[in-house]
NUVEX-307603 format. One line per 3 residues: number of its first residue (from 1); their letters; for each residue x, z negated, y of N, C-alpha, C, O. Coordinates in Angstrom, 2 decimals. Atoms other than C-alpha are relative to their C-alpha. Example, Ala and Ser with C-alpha at 12.3 -4.5 7.8 and 13.67 -1.06 7.14 Angstrom:
2
1 = as = 0.89/0.00/-1.19/12.30/-7.80/-4.50/0.90/0.00/1.20/1.94/-0.66/1.18; -0.82/0.06/-1.19/13.67/-7.14/-1.06/-0.77/-0.73/1.09/-0.26/-0.90/2.20
END
This chain:
90
1 = mtl = 0.35/1.42/0.02/33.23/-32.23/34.64/-0.13/-0.40/-1.47/-0.87/0.22/-2.23; 0.01/0.45/1.38/33.79/-34.11/31.41/-0.86/-1.25/-0.14/-1.18/-1.91/0.85; 0.77/1.23/0.24/31.80/-36.91/29.80/0.81/-1.23/0.36/0.26/-2.23/0.84
4 = efl = -0.86/1.13/-0.35/34.76/-39.21/30.29/-0.02/-0.23/1.52/-0.05/-1.37/1.98; 0.06/0.10/-1.47/34.68/-38.45/34.03/-1.33/-0.64/0.42/-1.36/-1.49/1.30; 1.31/0.58/-0.33/30.94/-39.24/34.14/-0.06/-1.48/-0.35/-0.66/-2.27/0.39
7 = dkm = -0.01/1.41/0.39/31.51/-42.52/32.31/0.65/-0.88/1.06/0.28/-2.05/1.20; -0.72/0.78/-1.00/33.81/-43.65/35.11/-0.74/-0.09/1.33/-0.34/-0.86/2.20; 0.74/-0.02/-1.27/31.26/-42.96/37.88/-0.93/-1.21/0.09/-1.43/-1.71/-0.91
10 = ndd = 0.96/1.09/-0.20/29.16/-45.72/39.41/-1.41/0.61/0.10/-1.57/1.83/0.10; 1.40/-0.46/0.01/25.34/-45.52/39.59/-0.31/0.92/1.18/-1.00/1.93/1.01; 0.28/-0.84/-1.18/25.23/-44.09/43.14/0.58/1.40/-0.18/-0.07/2.39/0.16
13 = elm = -0.62/-1.30/0.23/27.64/-41.31/42.21/-0.77/0.80/-1.05/-0.95/2.01/-0.93; 0.78/-0.69/1.05/25.66/-40.52/39.08/-1.33/0.51/0.55/-1.77/1.60/0.18; 1.26/-0.43/-0.61/22.43/-40.36/41.10/0.23/1.25/0.87/-0.61/2.15/0.88
16 = qvr = -0.31/-1.17/-0.82/24.08/-37.88/43.49/0.23/1.23/-0.89/-0.20/2.33/-0.55; -0.22/-1.11/0.93/25.20/-35.75/40.55/-1.34/0.48/-0.56/-1.57/1.68/-0.67; 1.31/-0.38/0.54/21.68/-35.83/39.09/-0.81/0.77/1.05/-1.43/1.78/0.73
19 = tra = 0.74/-0.67/-1.07/20.14/-34.87/42.44/0.51/1.43/0.19/-0.28/2.37/0.29; -0.59/-1.33/-0.18/22.54/-31.96/42.85/-0.30/0.90/-1.20/-0.57/2.09/-1.03; 0.31/-0.78/1.20/21.98/-30.84/39.25/-1.46/0.48/0.05/-1.74/1.63/-0.30
22 = del = 1.40/-0.40/-0.12/18.20/-30.82/39.86/-0.17/1.13/1.02/-0.94/2.06/0.80; 0.06/-1.05/-1.01/18.68/-28.74/43.02/0.49/1.33/-0.56/-0.12/2.38/-0.35; -0.55/-1.23/0.59/20.83/-26.24/41.14/-0.93/0.59/-1.05/-1.08/1.81/-1.14
25 = lrk = 0.96/-0.49/1.01/18.31/-26.02/38.29/-1.18/0.69/0.67/-1.62/1.74/0.21; 1.12/-0.63/-0.72/15.49/-25.28/40.75/0.42/1.35/0.60/-0.33/2.32/0.56; -0.51/-1.24/-0.59/17.64/-22.65/42.49/0.15/1.08/-1.08/-0.27/2.22/-0.88
28 = hda = -0.17/-0.98/1.09/18.55/-20.95/39.20/-1.34/0.49/-0.53/-1.49/1.67/-0.84; 1.33/-0.38/0.47/14.91/-20.99/38.11/-0.65/0.99/0.96/-1.23/1.99/0.54; 0.56/-0.91/-1.01/13.81/-19.36/41.37/0.67/1.37/-0.07/0.01/2.40/0.07
31 = erk = -0.72/-1.27/0.12/16.52/-16.70/40.98/-0.45/0.78/-1.23/-0.62/2.00/-1.16; 0.47/-0.67/1.22/15.42/-15.95/37.40/-1.40/0.58/0.21/-1.69/1.70/-0.21; 1.36/-0.48/-0.23/11.78/-15.66/38.49/0.00/1.22/0.93/-0.72/2.18/0.68
34 = aka = -0.07/-1.13/-0.92/12.66/-13.35/41.40/0.52/1.25/-0.72/0.02/2.35/-0.48; -0.53/-1.14/0.76/14.69/-11.13/39.05/-1.05/0.55/-0.94/-1.18/1.77/-1.08; 1.04/-0.45/0.93/11.84/-11.01/36.53/-1.08/0.79/0.75/-1.56/1.80/0.25
37 = vad = 1.01/-0.71/-0.79/9.38/-9.97/39.26/0.53/1.37/0.42/-0.17/2.38/0.32; -0.60/-1.27/-0.40/11.77/-7.28/40.54/0.10/0.95/-1.19/-0.16/2.15/-1.05; -0.10/-0.84/1.20/12.35/-6.00/36.99/-1.38/0.55/-0.39/-1.50/1.72/-0.74
40 = aka = 1.36/-0.44/0.35/8.60/-5.86/36.31/-0.49/1.07/0.97/-1.13/2.04/0.57; 0.41/-0.98/-1.01/8.01/-3.99/39.56/0.69/1.34/-0.26/0.06/2.39/-0.17; -0.73/-1.23/0.28/10.73/-1.46/38.68/-0.56/0.71/-1.23/-0.67/1.93/-1.24
43 = ite = 0.58/-0.58/1.21/9.24/-0.93/35.22/-1.34/0.66/0.31/-1.62/1.76/-0.16; 1.30/-0.55/-0.38/5.78/-0.41/36.71/0.15/1.28/0.79/-0.55/2.27/0.54; -0.21/-1.20/-0.82/7.06/2.06/39.29/0.49/1.17/-0.86/0.07/2.31/-0.64
46 = kaq = -0.50/-1.06/0.87/8.94/4.02/36.60/-1.14/0.54/-0.87/-1.25/1.76/-1.06; 1.11/-0.43/0.83/5.86/4.11/34.36/-0.98/0.86/0.80/-1.50/1.86/0.30; 0.90/-0.79/-0.84/3.73/5.36/37.25/0.60/1.37/0.31/-0.11/2.37/0.30
49 = ada = -0.65/-1.29/-0.27/6.29/8.05/38.11/-0.03/0.88/-1.24/-0.27/2.09/-1.13; 0.06/-0.76/1.25/6.43/9.12/34.46/-1.41/0.55/-0.23/-1.57/1.70/-0.65; 1.38/-0.44/0.18/2.63/9.29/34.32/-0.34/1.13/0.96/-0.98/2.11/0.58
52 = ral = 0.25/-1.09/-0.96/2.48/11.38/37.51/0.69/1.29/-0.43/0.12/2.38/-0.30; -0.74/-1.18/0.45/5.14/13.74/36.11/-0.70/0.65/-1.19/-0.79/1.87/-1.27; 0.70/-0.54/1.17/3.25/14.11/32.84/-1.29/0.72/0.42/-1.59/1.81/-0.06
55 = las = 1.22/-0.64/-0.49/0.00/14.85/34.65/0.32/1.30/0.72/-0.37/2.31/0.53; -0.38/-1.20/-0.74/1.74/17.34/36.94/0.43/1.11/-0.96/0.20/2.29/-0.68; -0.45/-1.02/0.96/3.23/19.11/33.90/-1.16/0.75/-0.63/-0.97/1.87/-1.12
58 = vgl = 1.18/-0.69/0.54/-0.29/19.96/32.74/-0.97/0.39/1.11/-2.13/0.74/0.85; 0.80/-0.48/-1.12/-1.58/20.78/36.22/-1.04/-0.98/0.52/-2.00/-0.56/1.16; 0.96/1.00/-0.49/-3.41/17.53/36.98/0.67/-0.94/0.99/1.90/-1.05/1.05
61 = spk = -0.49/1.04/-0.91/-3.08/14.89/39.65/-0.59/-1.34/-0.46/-1.58/-1.35/-1.20; 0.59/1.30/0.37/-3.68/11.15/39.25/-1.46/-0.12/0.42/-2.27/-0.76/-0.25; 1.39/0.05/-0.48/-6.86/11.59/41.27/-0.96/0.69/-0.97/-2.13/0.30/-1.07
64 = avr = 0.86/-0.77/0.92/-8.20/14.05/38.69/-0.42/-0.82/-1.21/-1.44/-0.52/-1.83; 0.34/0.78/1.19/-8.21/11.42/35.94/-0.58/-1.37/0.33/-0.82/-2.18/-0.57; 0.64/1.26/-0.38/-9.66/8.51/37.93/-1.48/0.05/-0.32/-2.09/1.11/-0.26
67 = pkh = 1.45/0.01/0.24/-13.17/7.41/37.02/-0.75/0.31/1.30/-0.31/-0.07/2.39; 0.78/-0.39/-1.18/-15.80/8.78/39.37/-0.77/-1.18/0.59/-0.84/-1.33/1.81; 0.81/1.14/-0.45/-17.94/5.62/39.55/0.42/-1.25/-0.74/0.90/-1.20/-1.87
70 = krv = -0.25/1.27/0.68/-17.47/1.98/38.79/-1.16/-0.28/-0.95/-2.30/0.09/-0.69; 1.02/0.38/0.96/-19.33/0.66/35.79/-0.85/-1.10/0.61/-0.31/-2.05/1.18; 0.91/0.99/-0.57/-22.39/-1.32/36.87/-0.59/-0.82/-1.13/-1.12/-0.28/-2.10
73 = rsg = 0.60/0.88/1.01/-23.49/-4.32/34.88/-1.30/-0.54/0.55/-1.42/-0.85/1.74; 1.26/0.61/-0.42/-27.00/-5.58/34.98/-0.16/-1.32/-0.73/0.25/-1.45/-1.89; 0.21/1.30/0.63/-27.93/-9.15/34.26/1.23/-0.87/0.03/2.25/-0.54/0.65
76 = khg = -1.10/0.96/0.05/-25.72/-12.09/33.56/0.97/0.37/-1.09/0.65/1.10/-2.02; -1.00/-0.18/1.05/-22.53/-12.06/31.56/-0.41/-0.84/-1.20/-1.08/-1.86/-1.05; 0.27/0.79/1.19/-22.83/-13.27/28.00/-1.27/0.41/-0.71/-1.58/-0.14/-1.77
79 = ggd = 1.18/-0.50/0.68/-26.03/-11.43/27.16/-1.22/-0.90/0.02/-2.20/-0.62/-0.67; 1.15/0.90/-0.09/-28.35/-14.30/28.05/-1.17/0.67/0.71/-0.97/1.50/1.59; 1.17/-0.59/-0.66/-31.91/-13.39/29.04/-0.90/-1.10/0.53/-2.12/-1.02/0.41
82 = gak = 0.77/1.15/-0.51/-32.98/-16.66/30.65/-1.00/0.40/1.06/-2.13/-0.08/1.04; 0.93/-0.41/-1.08/-34.53/-14.99/33.72/-1.12/0.85/-0.56/-2.27/0.71/-0.15; 1.02/-0.85/0.60/-36.36/-12.40/31.62/-1.00/-0.84/-0.79/-2.21/-0.61/-0.74
85 = aak = 0.88/0.85/0.81/-37.72/-15.07/29.29/-0.91/-0.82/0.92/-2.08/-1.03/0.61; 0.81/0.78/-0.94/-38.91/-17.13/32.26/-1.09/0.86/0.60/-2.21/0.39/0.81; 1.00/-0.91/-0.55/-40.71/-14.08/33.70/-1.13/0.25/-0.99/-2.31/0.26/-0.64
88 = rag = 1.02/-0.27/1.03/-42.46/-13.36/30.41/-0.89/-1.20/-0.20/-2.10/-1.05/-0.40; 0.76/1.21/0.25/-43.54/-16.98/30.02/-0.93/-0.33/1.16/-2.01/-0.91/0.97; 0.74/0.42/-1.19/-44.78/-17.36/33.57/-0.96/1.00/0.43/-1.66/0.80/1.42
END
């Protein structure tokens, strides 16, 4: 499609071309996003397989290097001591 061809089109035809172009752009964007997700998943799976192989080469399993307990936080985030200060004052 050339610019000269577009110049000869009426408004309705141009609107149809614009609508179709928008549909194609959305389709291409969705395809790119799906490919990026698939690529990221493949990279993650390969990294996990490599990590398992490395651990196995030294006689360990992934379970052997997992943390035993979750870290427990006490109090509020940000280091504020509003409740403690209220207790001391009251």
